[in-house]
C-alpha positions in Angstrom: 88.5 118.5 100.2 91.1 116.0 102.6 91.1 112.3 101.2 91.6 109.6 103.9 93.4 106.3 102.8 94.5 103.5 105.5 98.1 105.2 104.7 98.1 108.7 105.0 95.6 111.8 104.5 96.2 113.5 101.5 95.0 117.1 101.6 93.8 117.6 98.4 93.5 115.9 95.2 96.7 117.8 93.5 99.0 115.5 96.7 96.8 112.2 94.8 98.1 113.5 91.3 101.1 113.7 92.0 101.7 110.8 93.2 99.8 109.1 90.0 102.4 111.6 87.9 104.9 109.9 89.5 104.2 106.5 89.2 103.1 107.1 85.2 99.4 106.4 86.1 97.1 107.8 83.6 93.2 107.8 83.2 91.7 107.7 87.2 89.5 109.2 88.7 89.8 109.7 92.7 87.0 108.0 95.1 85.5 110.1 98.2 87.3 107.8 100.1 90.6 108.3 98.2 90.2 105.0 96.5 91.6 105.5 93.2 89.9 103.4 90.1 92.1 103.5 86.7 90.6 103.0 83.5 94.2 101.1 82.2 96.9 99.4 83.5 99.1 99.9 86.7 102.4 99.1 86.2 104.3 99.2 90.1 107.2 97.0 89.2 110.5 97.0 90.6 110.3 100.5 92.4 111.3 99.7 95.9 108.0 99.6 97.6 107.2 98.6 100.8 103.3 99.8 101.0 101.5 100.6 97.7 101.3 104.6 97.4 97.6 105.1 96.7 94.7 102.8 97.7 93.2 101.4 94.1 89.7 100.4 94.1 89.3 99.0 90.5 91.8 99.0 87.9 90.5 98.2 84.3 93.5 96.8 82.9 96.9 94.4 84.5 97.9 95.8 88.3 101.6 94.4 88.2 103.2 95.2 92.0 106.0 92.9 91.5 109.5 93.0 92.2 109.2 95.4 95.6 109.1 94.7 98.9 105.6 94.7 99.7 104.7 92.2 103.0 100.6 93.0 102.8 98.1 93.4 99.5 96.9 96.7 101.6 95.6 99.1 98.6 95.8 97.1 95.7 92.3 97.2 93.9 89.3 95.0 94.8 88.8 94.5 90.7 90.9 93.8 88.0 90.2 93.6 84.5 93.6 92.4 83.3 96.1 90.4 85.2 96.9 90.4 88.9 100.3 90.2 89.2 102.2 90.7 93.2 105.4 88.0 92.5 108.8 88.7 93.8 107.6 90.3 96.8 107.6 89.3 101.1 104.2 88.5 101.2 103.3 85.9 103.8 99.4 86.1 102.9 97.0 86.5 100.6 94.6 89.2 103.0 93.0 91.7 100.8 93.4 90.1 97.3 91.2 91.1 94.7 87.9 89.7 94.7 87.8 90.2 90.9 90.7 89.5 88.3 89.5 88.8 84.8 93.1 87.3 83.5 95.7 85.5 85.7 97.1 85.7 89.0 100.7 85.7 90.0 101.9 85.9 93.2 104.8 83.6 92.7 108.2 84.0 94.4 107.3 85.5 98.2 107.2 83.6 101.5 104.9 82.2 100.5 104.4 81.2 97.0 100.8 81.3 95.1 100.0 80.7 90.9 96.8 80.8 89.9 96.1 80.9 86.3 92.9 81.4 85.0 92.2 79.5 81.8 89.2 80.5 79.8 
C-alpha cells in the first residue's frame, strides 16, 4: 500500500517504520492517509530539520520540534496531549498549529515570537 503525505509518497509501511526508528518514535499507528498517531512523546529537538519527516495526526504526550530550521508547521499533530514546543526555529506564522494542546504551548525564539502557557 502506498501512503501519501504532503511531503512524499511512501511506498510501504516499512518506509514510515524506518523513519520512526531513526527518530526514536515508538508506539505509533499509521492511518490510511499516512498520518502517524503516537501513544507517547515525540522529541525531534535539535535534529537540523527544515521540514518534519512525517505527517503527525495525534500525539498523546509531548511534541517537541524545537531548535531546528523549520519555516512552517506542516506535519505537526492536530492534537497534543502534553506540551507543544516549537521554539528556536524560523517560523513566521502559526498556520497549521495544533487545534488542541492539553499542556503548554511554546513557540518562542522564532522569526515571530509566541509563548502561551495554559494555566490549569
